[in-house]
N, C-alpha and C positions, 0 to 999 in steps of 0.2 A: 500491500498499499506506499503510495508517496506519502514525504511529507506534503499539505500546505501549504499558503504562507502565509498564511499565519504564524500555526505551528515552526517555520526559520526563523520571527522574526521571536518573540520567546523566547528559543533560542537562543538566539541572536544576542536579545537582553539581559538571558537569564547570564551569559556567557562571561558579558560586557560586563553587568554588576560581580556577580563573582573574582573578575578579574582585579578590581577594585577595592574588594571585600581585604586582595590578600597583600594587596599592594601598602608601604608601613612607610614609607618616604610617600607621597603625591608630587611635592618638589622635582625632581629628580626621576622622576617619573614624567614628566612632559617637562624638566631642562631643555633641551637638544632641539626637541618642536619648540617653545618657544620661540627658543635663540636666535635658528632655524626662522620664523614666523616677521616677514612684515610689522610684524604687533612688536615684538621684541627688541631689544635695548640693541645688543650685539649688533646684528645687525645689521640695525641702521651706523654705526661704527665700524661695522665692515663696508658698507657704500661709500665712508664716508675716507676708505682708507685706509684707517687706524684698527690699530689691534687692540680688541673691546679690556680685554686683562688690562695692561699697562696702561689707559689713560690718565692726564693729565685732566685740573682742574674741567683748568680753560675749554680743554676735549671738550669733556663731559657735559657743558652746558650745548659747541655747539647738537654735539651729537643727541643731546634730548632736545631746540631746539629742527631738528630734521627731523624727529620723530613723533612732533608735534605735527607738521607744516600737512 
């Protein structure tokens, strides 16, 4: 008997929720995705040709301004 679309969605949802329940540190789990997203601070720093881990205070202001555009 084939699985219905509703059953597939229910199983997928259950799997996703189970995965998040078993995640101890949500920040670490999504860090890579956020830093590589246009919403992330590090993404904007890289777009400006800067190293996001070694910014001067002035560079941080530039990146923050670029992020707000």
